[in-house]
C-alpha positions as CSV (number, residue, x, y, z in Angstrom):
1,M,0.0,0.0,0.0
2,S,1.3,3.5,-0.9
3,S,2.1,6.0,1.8
4,R,-0.8,8.2,0.6
5,S,-3.2,5.2,0.9
6,Q,-1.8,4.6,4.4
7,T,-2.4,8.2,5.4
8,I,-6.0,8.0,4.1
9,A,-6.6,4.7,6.0
10,D,-5.2,6.3,9.2
11,T,-7.5,9.4,8.8
12,L,-10.5,7.2,8.2
13,T,-9.6,5.1,11.2
14,R,-9.3,8.2,13.3
15,A,-12.7,9.4,12.2
16,I,-14.2,6.1,13.1
17,I,-12.5,6.1,16.5
18,D,-13.8,9.6,17.1
19,H,-17.3,8.4,16.2
20,R,-17.6,10.9,13.3
21,L,-17.9,8.1,10.7
22,V,-20.6,5.9,12.3
23,P,-21.3,2.2,11.7
24,G,-23.1,1.7,8.3
25,C,-21.8,5.0,6.9
26,K,-21.2,4.7,3.1
27,L,-17.5,5.1,2.1
28,G,-17.8,5.9,-1.5
29,E,-14.7,5.7,-3.6
30,R,-15.6,8.6,-5.8
31,E,-16.6,10.9,-2.9
32,L,-13.4,10.0,-0.9
33,S,-11.2,10.5,-3.9
34,E,-12.6,14.0,-4.3
35,I,-12.2,14.7,-0.5
36,F,-8.6,13.6,-0.5
37,N,-7.8,14.7,-4.0
38,V,-6.4,11.3,-5.0
39,S,-7.3,8.6,-7.5
40,R,-9.9,6.0,-6.7
41,I,-7.2,3.3,-6.8
42,V,-5.5,5.0,-3.9
43,V,-8.8,5.2,-2.0
44,R,-9.5,1.6,-2.7
45,Q,-6.2,0.5,-1.2
46,A,-7.1,2.4,2.0
47,L,-10.5,0.8,2.2
48,I,-9.0,-2.6,1.8
49,R,-6.7,-1.8,4.8
50,L,-9.8,-0.8,6.8
51,A,-11.5,-4.0,5.8
52,D,-8.5,-6.0,6.9
53,D,-8.7,-4.3,10.3
54,G,-12.4,-5.1,10.6
55,L,-13.4,-1.4,10.5
56,A,-15.0,-1.5,7.1
57,Q,-17.1,-4.0,5.1
58,I,-16.7,-4.2,1.3
59,E,-19.8,-5.5,-0.4
60,R,-19.9,-6.6,-4.0
61,N,-21.7,-4.2,-6.3
62,R,-22.5,-1.9,-3.3
63,G,-19.1,-0.6,-2.2
64,A,-17.6,0.0,1.2
65,F,-19.3,0.8,4.5
66,V,-18.1,1.4,8.1
67,A,-18.6,-2.0,9.7
68,K,-21.7,-2.7,11.8
69,P,-20.5,-5.3,14.4
70,S,-22.9,-7.8,15.9
71,M,-23.1,-9.1,19.4
72,Q,-21.6,-12.4,18.2
73,E,-18.7,-10.5,16.7
74,A,-18.2,-8.7,20.0
75,M,-18.0,-12.0,21.8
76,E,-15.4,-13.3,19.3
77,I,-13.3,-10.1,19.5
78,Y,-13.2,-10.2,23.3
79,D,-12.5,-13.9,23.3
80,A,-9.5,-13.2,21.1
81,L,-8.4,-10.3,23.4
82,T,-8.6,-12.7,26.3
83,L,-6.4,-15.3,24.6
84,V,-3.8,-12.7,23.7
85,E,-3.7,-11.2,27.1
86,Q,-3.6,-14.6,28.9
87,G,-0.6,-15.5,26.7
88,V,1.1,-12.3,27.7
89,A,0.3,-12.9,31.3
90,A,2.1,-16.3,31.1
91,Q,5.2,-14.5,29.7
92,L,5.2,-11.7,32.2
93,S,4.7,-14.0,35.2
94,D,8.1,-15.6,34.5
95,R,10.1,-12.7,32.8
96,L,9.0,-9.3,34.1
97,G,11.4,-7.6,36.4
98,P,10.9,-5.0,39.1
99,A,10.9,-2.1,36.6
100,G,8.0,-3.7,34.7
101,W,5.9,-4.4,37.8
102,A,6.5,-0.8,38.9
103,E,5.3,0.6,35.5
104,L,2.1,-1.4,35.7
105,R,1.5,-0.3,39.3
106,H,2.2,3.3,38.4
107,H,-0.4,3.1,35.6
108,V,-3.0,1.7,38.0
109,E,-2.2,4.5,40.5
110,R,-2.7,7.1,37.8
111,Q,-6.1,5.6,37.1
112,R,-7.0,5.6,40.7
113,Q,-6.1,9.3,41.0
114,A,-8.1,10.2,37.9
115,V,-11.2,8.4,39.3
116,A,-10.7,10.1,42.7
117,A,-10.5,13.5,41.0
118,G,-13.7,12.8,39.0
119,N,-11.7,13.1,35.7
120,H,-13.6,10.4,33.9
121,A,-12.1,11.3,30.5
122,L,-8.6,10.7,31.7
123,A,-9.7,7.5,33.5
124,D,-11.3,6.4,30.3
125,V,-8.0,6.7,28.4
126,L,-5.9,5.2,31.1
127,G,-8.3,2.2,31.3
128,Q,-7.6,1.4,27.7
129,E,-3.9,2.1,27.9
130,F,-3.4,-0.3,30.8
131,H,-4.0,-3.2,28.4
132,T,-1.7,-1.8,25.8
133,V,1.1,-1.3,28.4
134,F,0.5,-4.8,29.7
135,V,0.9,-6.3,26.2
136,R,3.9,-4.1,25.3
137,L,5.8,-5.3,28.3
138,S,5.9,-8.8,26.7
139,R,8.3,-7.4,24.1
140,N,6.6,-9.6,21.6
141,K,6.0,-7.4,18.5
142,V,3.7,-9.9,16.8
143,M,1.5,-10.1,19.9
144,Q,1.4,-6.3,20.1
145,E,0.3,-6.0,16.5
146,I,-2.4,-8.6,16.9
147,H,-3.6,-6.9,20.1
148,A,-3.6,-3.4,18.5
149,Q,-5.7,-4.7,15.6
150,L,-8.3,-6.2,18.1
151,V,-8.3,-2.9,20.0
152,R,-9.1,-1.0,16.9
153,R,-12.1,-3.3,16.3
154,T,-13.4,-2.5,19.7
155,T,-13.7,1.2,18.8
156,L,-16.7,0.3,16.7
157,L,-18.3,-1.7,19.5
158,R,-17.8,1.2,21.9
159,S,-19.7,3.5,19.5
160,L,-22.8,1.3,19.9
161,I,-22.9,0.9,23.6
162,T,-24.2,2.3,26.8
163,A,-23.5,0.6,30.2
164,D,-23.8,1.2,33.9
165,F,-20.3,1.1,35.3
166,D,-18.6,1.3,38.6
167,Y,-15.1,2.6,38.0
168,C,-13.8,0.9,41.1
169,N,-14.3,-2.5,39.5
170,L,-11.9,-1.5,36.7
171,L,-9.2,-0.5,39.2
172,D,-9.8,-3.7,41.2
173,D,-9.4,-5.9,38.2
174,H,-6.2,-4.2,36.9
175,S,-4.7,-4.1,40.3
176,R,-5.5,-7.7,41.1
177,V,-4.1,-9.0,37.9
178,V,-0.8,-7.3,38.6
179,D,-0.8,-8.6,42.2
180,L,-1.6,-12.2,41.1
181,L,1.1,-12.3,38.4
182,E,3.8,-10.8,40.6
183,K,3.0,-13.5,43.2
184,G,3.2,-16.2,40.6
185,R,-0.5,-17.1,40.7
186,L,-0.9,-17.4,37.0
187,K,-4.0,-19.5,36.9
188,Q,-6.0,-17.0,39.0
189,A,-4.7,-14.1,36.9
190,M,-5.7,-15.8,33.7
191,D,-9.2,-16.6,35.1
192,L,-9.6,-12.9,36.1
193,I,-8.6,-11.7,32.6
194,D,-11.3,-14.0,31.2
195,T,-14.0,-12.8,33.7
196,H,-13.0,-9.2,33.0
197,H,-13.6,-9.4,29.2
198,R,-16.8,-11.5,29.5
199,A,-18.3,-8.9,31.8
200,V,-17.5,-6.2,29.1
201,V,-19.5,-8.1,26.5
202,R,-22.4,-8.6,28.9
203,G,-22.6,-4.8,29.3
204,Y,-23.1,-4.1,25.6
205,I,-26.3,-2.5,24.5
206,M,-26.4,-2.1,20.7
207,D,-27.7,1.5,20.0
208,R,-27.2,2.8,16.5
209,D,-28.7,6.2,17.4
210,V,-26.1,7.3,19.9
211,F,-24.1,9.4,17.4
212,P,-25.4,11.7,14.8
213,E,-24.7,10.8,11.2
214,M,-22.6,13.1,9.0
215,T,-21.6,12.9,5.4
216,P,-18.0,11.8,4.9
217,A,-17.1,15.4,3.8
218,E,-18.5,16.7,7.1
219,A,-16.9,14.0,9.2
220,L,-13.4,14.3,7.7
221,A,-13.3,18.1,7.4
222,P,-11.5,18.8,10.8
223,Y,-8.7,16.3,9.9
224,L,-8.1,17.8,6.5
225,D,-8.1,21.3,7.9
226,G,-5.5,20.3,10.5
227,K,-7.9,21.2,13.4
228,T,-7.4,18.0,15.4
229,D,-3.9,18.6,16.9
230,G,-3.9,15.0,18.0
231,A,-7.0,15.5,20.1
232,T,-10.3,13.8,19.7
233,V,-12.7,15.8,17.6
234,P,-15.9,16.4,19.4
235,V,-19.0,15.3,17.6
236,A,-22.3,17.2,17.6
237,A,-24.6,16.8,20.5
238,R,-25.5,13.2,20.9
239,K,-29.1,12.0,20.9
240,S,-30.6,11.1,24.2
241,A,-30.9,7.4,24.9
242,N,-34.6,8.0,25.1
243,A,-34.7,8.6,21.4
244,S,-33.7,5.0,20.8
245,G,-35.9,3.5,23.6
246,N,-33.1,2.8,26.1
247,G,-34.8,4.4,29.1
248,G,-33.9,7.6,30.8
249,S,-30.1,7.3,30.9
250,A,-27.9,9.3,28.6
251,A,-25.7,7.5,26.0
252,H,-22.0,7.7,26.3
253,V,-19.0,7.2,24.0
254,H,-17.1,4.3,25.7
255,V,-17.8,1.2,27.7
256,H,-15.6,-0.9,29.9
257,L,-16.8,-3.2,32.6
258,P,-20.4,-3.0,33.7
259,K,-21.2,-3.2,37.4
260,V,-21.2,-6.8,38.6
261,D,-21.7,-8.3,42.0
262,R,-18.5,-8.6,44.0
263,A,-17.8,-9.9,47.5
264,P,-18.3,-7.1,50.0
265,T,-15.2,-5.3,51.2
266,S,-14.4,-2.7,53.7
267,R,-13.7,-0.1,51.1
268,A,-15.8,3.0,51.3
269,P,-18.5,3.1,48.6
270,T,-17.6,4.9,45.5
271,K,-19.9,7.0,43.4
272,K,-21.4,5.1,40.4
273,T,-21.7,6.7,37.1
274,N,-23.5,5.8,33.8
275,R,-20.4,6.4,31.8
276,G,-18.3,3.5,30.5
277,L,-14.7,2.8,29.8
278,P,-12.9,1.0,27.1
279,S,-11.5,-2.4,28.0
């Protein structure tokens, strides 16, 4: 794939991650070639890349569309994430040194501080980054590439979901995984990784009206104008969940782990929010 095609693929991926190109949105070759001022062949290469990553679907005689994942696909994606992270856990349990354990604990502590400060946006980002750091510490580049591709596919899932989430559960899971692995309790850590991802899938509510639809030209304009500066581009005001029949709660961008029953602890109760985090 040419460098220009790669740049277009990266821009489209970013627009999907930022929920500006919503699931089912038509990605017409002609329109995109005009937007990016390139040939349709260059655009086609970019769309093939998106399809390889699971972010787009190319249908014969109809063209390309932003992918519309199903609940079955969500289960398969998180099953794959579980297997990758369990494999990484097995490696880290035997190989990770003091510096690596310290990095993971520092990341968990940053999440804890963000939650305590009520900075849900930062906690949201750190929740996702924990898994990336976890896999990176394996120093297995192939594993990192596979994991990164799966994470990209979860961006579509997160655009379709609302969930009731207790942030403390996320911190507990991440912290407990690190504790278990450092103590050599690999089986318990692997079981917790599996439970963690299964709970994520159980929290999914498919809602295709969460984000407003835009034309590709409208969705991509900020990136072409250089207005993003590496930050997420805010979308227009989102529709209320009431509009799609999901009750009175508001819809949110990300999801992580929905609130599940845990054994009672002495920890002071934390405030629950209807905002989710990425896994």
